[in-house]
Each structure stands twice: as C-alpha cells, then as structure tokens.
MIMI-117048 format. One line per 3 residues: number of its first residue (from 1); their letters; for each residue x, y, z of N, C-alpha, C. Coordinates in Angstrom, 2 decimals, decimal comma, padded with zeros to 5 digits. Each point is the difference from the previous one (the first is absolute). Example, Ala and Ser with C-alpha at 12.3 -4.5 7.8 and 13.67 -1.06 7.14 Angstrom:
MIMI-117048
1) AS) 013,19/-005,69/007,80/-000,89/001,19/000,00/000,90/001,20/000,00  -000,35/001,05/-000,72/000,82/001,19/000,06/-000,77/001,09/000,73
//
This chain:
MIMI-117048
1) MTQ) -047,57/-045,80/081,25/001,09/000,24/-000,81/000,84/-001,20/-000,05  000,48/-000,41/-001,17/000,82/-001,16/-000,17/001,46/000,26/000,37  000,62/-001,07/000,54/001,42/000,18/000,38/000,90/-000,10/-001,24
4) PRY) 001,05/000,76/-000,09/000,97/-000,17/-001,09/000,58/-001,39/-000,03  000,27/-000,53/-001,13/000,60/-001,35/-000,15/001,43/000,13/-000,62  000,83/-000,88/000,43/001,28/-000,12/-000,66/-000,06/-000,87/-001,18
7) TPE) -000,33/000,59/-001,13/-000,12/-000,60/-001,30/001,37/-000,38/-000,52  000,09/-000,96/-000,91/001,26/-000,29/-000,62/000,68/001,26/-000,65  -000,93/000,79/-000,60/000,56/001,30/-000,63/000,62/000,90/001,02
10) LLD) -000,64/000,14/001,20/000,53/000,85/001,01/001,31/-000,60/000,51  000,10/-001,25/000,20/001,17/-000,70/000,43/001,13/000,23/-000,99  -000,30/-000,11/-001,31/001,05/000,30/-001,01/000,47/001,43/000,13
13) ELN) -000,88/000,93/000,24/000,45/001,46/000,17/000,88/000,12/001,22  -000,28/-000,67/001,06/000,74/000,04/001,24/001,42/-000,62/-000,29  -000,01/-001,07/-000,76/001,30/-000,56/-000,39/000,82/000,85/-000,86
16) VLG) -000,55/000,74/-000,92/000,74/000,95/-000,70/000,55/001,11/000,78  -000,84/000,56/000,92/000,49/001,03/000,95/001,18/-000,52/000,83  -000,04/-001,25/000,31/001,15/-000,65/000,75/001,32/-000,07/-000,76
19) LFS) -000,05/000,17/-001,31/001,25/-000,03/-000,87/000,79/001,27/000,21  -000,63/001,10/000,46/000,71/001,25/000,09/000,91/000,01/001,28  001,13/000,71/-000,04/000,85/000,04/001,11/-000,58/000,76/001,05
22) PVN) 000,05/-000,48/001,28/-000,57/000,67/001,18/000,89/001,18/000,41  001,24/000,00/-000,39/000,95/001,04/000,52/000,41/001,07/-001,03  -000,05/-000,42/-001,29/000,41/000,91/-001,00/-001,13/000,27/-000,97
25) HQE) -000,69/001,17/000,20/-001,13/000,35/-000,81/000,35/000,49/-001,37  001,35/000,15/-000,24/000,39/000,36/-001,39/000,37/-001,23/-000,83  -000,34/-001,21/000,58/000,22/-001,21/-000,75/-001,30/-000,51/-000,49
28) GIK) -000,27/-000,05/-001,31/-001,24/-000,44/-000,58/000,07/-001,44/-000,39  -001,08/-000,42/-000,73/-000,05/-001,31/-000,59/-000,54/000,07/-001,44  000,22/-001,02/-000,79/-000,48/-000,09/-001,32/-000,63/-001,46/-000,10
31) VHS) -001,26/-000,01/-000,30/-000,67/-001,26/-000,18/-000,05/-000,25/-001,52  000,86/-000,96/-000,43/000,18/-000,23/-001,45/-001,22/-000,76/-000,60  -000,06/000,05/-001,27/-001,10/-000,66/-000,67/000,03/-001,53/000,17
34) SAE) 001,13/-000,53/000,39/000,15/-001,44/000,19/-000,44/-000,40/001,43  -000,34/000,89/000,84/-000,41/-000,29/001,40/-001,35/-000,67/-000,05  -000,27/-000,49/001,12/-001,36/-000,74/000,19/-001,13/000,97/-000,45
37) PSM) -001,03/-000,41/-000,77/-001,07/000,98/-000,37/-000,64/000,59/001,23  -000,10/-000,73/001,09/-000,71/000,57/001,18/000,85/001,07/000,63  001,32/-000,01/-000,14/000,88/001,06/000,53/-000,05/001,22/-000,83
40) IAA) -000,08/-000,27/-001,34/-000,09/001,14/-001,00/-001,30/000,76/000,27  -001,15/-000,79/000,10/-001,29/000,64/000,36/-000,03/000,75/001,29  000,63/-000,66/001,08/000,04/000,67/001,26/000,72/001,25/-000,10
43) TQR) 001,10/000,14/-000,65/000,79/001,16/-000,10/-000,78/001,12/-000,77  -000,70/-000,39/-000,99/-000,79/000,98/-000,71/-001,21/000,52/000,83  -000,51/-000,86/000,88/-001,15/000,46/000,88/000,68/001,01/001,03
46) LYR) 001,18/-000,35/000,45/000,58/000,98/000,96/000,34/001,30/-000,66  000,36/-000,03/-001,27/000,20/001,33/-000,68/-001,34/000,75/-000,13  -001,03/-000,64/-000,35/-001,28/000,67/-000,09/-000,52/000,52/001,33
49) KGL) 000,39/-000,65/001,11/-000,32/000,48/001,31/000,93/001,04/000,49  001,08/000,36/-000,78/000,88/001,08/000,45/001,00/-000,49/000,97  000,35/-001,28/000,16/001,03/-000,42/000,92/001,33/-000,15/-000,60
52) VTQ) 000,13/-000,21/-001,27/001,29/-000,06/-000,76/-000,03/001,00/-001,17  001,19/000,40/-000,41/000,11/001,03/-001,01/-000,15/-000,42/-001,46  000,15/-001,30/-000,22/-000,10/-000,52/-001,37/-000,87/-001,17/-000,03
55) ADG) -000,61/-000,30/-001,11/-000,87/-001,22/-000,14/000,82/-001,24/000,11  001,33/000,04/-000,31/000,80/-001,22/000,22/000,90/000,08/001,20  -000,36/000,87/000,98/000,74/000,07/001,25/000,42/001,41/000,30
58) GYL) 001,25/000,25/-000,33/000,57/001,33/000,25/000,36/000,17/001,56  -000,51/001,03/000,50/000,31/000,33/001,43/-001,28/000,03/000,80  000,07/-000,20/001,27/-001,21/000,24/000,83/-000,29/001,47/000,15
61) TVL) -001,20/000,36/-000,07/-000,52/001,38/000,32/000,06/000,08/001,52  -000,31/001,20/000,42/-000,13/000,20/001,49/-001,06/-000,95/000,53  -001,17/-000,07/-000,58/-001,01/-000,88/000,41/000,49/-001,44/-000,09
64) GQE) 000,76/-000,36/-001,05/000,48/-001,36/-000,15/000,99/-000,34/001,07  000,84/001,00/000,43/000,95/-000,30/001,10/-000,79/-000,32/001,28  -001,01/000,71/000,27/-000,75/-000,23/001,15/-000,77/-001,35/-000,08
67) AAD) -000,52/-000,36/-001,13/-000,67/-001,27/-000,11/001,04/-001,13/000,14  001,20/000,12/-000,61/001,05/-001,01/000,17/000,39/-000,17/001,43  000,19/001,10/000,71/000,33/-000,05/001,41/-001,05/-000,74/000,75
70) HAR) -001,23/000,36/-000,14/-001,10/-000,73/000,63/-000,01/-001,44/-000,30  000,18/-000,39/-001,19/000,00/-001,34/-000,44/001,15/-000,84/000,67  001,16/000,62/000,09/001,17/-000,62/000,71/-000,34/-000,14/001,49
73) DLL) -000,64/001,05/000,60/-000,41/-000,09/001,40/-000,95/-001,11/000,24  -000,99/-000,13/-000,92/-000,96/-001,08/000,20/000,59/-001,32/000,02  000,94/-000,26/-001,04/000,67/-001,23/-000,11/000,82/-000,31/001,29
76) TLL) 000,67/001,07/000,54/000,78/-000,16/001,23/-000,91/-000,43/001,13  -001,11/000,69/000,14/-000,97/-000,29/001,14/-000,55/-001,43/-000,15  -000,34/-000,37/-001,21/-000,60/-001,35/-000,10/001,06/-001,01/000,17
79) GAA) 001,23/000,22/-000,50/001,07/-000,98/000,23/000,33/-000,11/001,45  -000,02/001,09/000,75/000,28/-000,12/001,47/-001,13/-000,60/000,70  -001,23/000,20/-000,43/-001,15/-000,63/000,68/000,09/-001,53/-000,26
82) EVT) 000,45/-000,45/-001,12/000,06/-001,44/-000,20/001,08/-000,71/000,81  001,10/000,72/000,28/001,04/-000,55/000,85/-000,44/-000,11/001,47  -000,81/000,87/000,45/-000,39/000,09/001,45/-001,18/-000,94/000,31
85) T) -000,64/-000,51/-000,99/-001,15/-000,87/000,25/000,34/-001,46/000,04
//
C-alpha cells in the first residue's frame, strides 16, 4: 500500500480550510474570481468533497469543520515540534 502524499493540491485545500474562522462557524468565506487559480481550484475540490457549502467557499459543512480543526491541530503540533528540537 502506498503512503498518502502531501501534494500541492492537498496543501492548497488545507490552506483554504485555514481561511475559515476557528471560533465562529457562522462566518464563511468567498473566493473571488480574481484569487489565485490554485485557491479557486482548491475551493471547488473542497465543495465536491462536501467540506464547504458553495463552489466559491460559503460555509464549512460539519465534515469541513472537523477537517479544518484537524488541519489546525496538525499545524500546531508541527509548529510545537519545530520549537522543541
């Protein structure tokens, strides 16, 4: 079995998830047509995966909230590990 890889596309999706407020789930985002093409594509992929409510952002779904929380946790853990080494 091959290990999952952190592709540029996956990292773009994680970056979009990071744009959402961690404390106010009623606060959405809008990815405008003038945004980086990679961010537009990442947002559309998140929509197809059921993590956001609109192809241009909108709000996080319940699954999207969980994914965003895990992504923030991973960044915190990796940042803390970097400081302690």
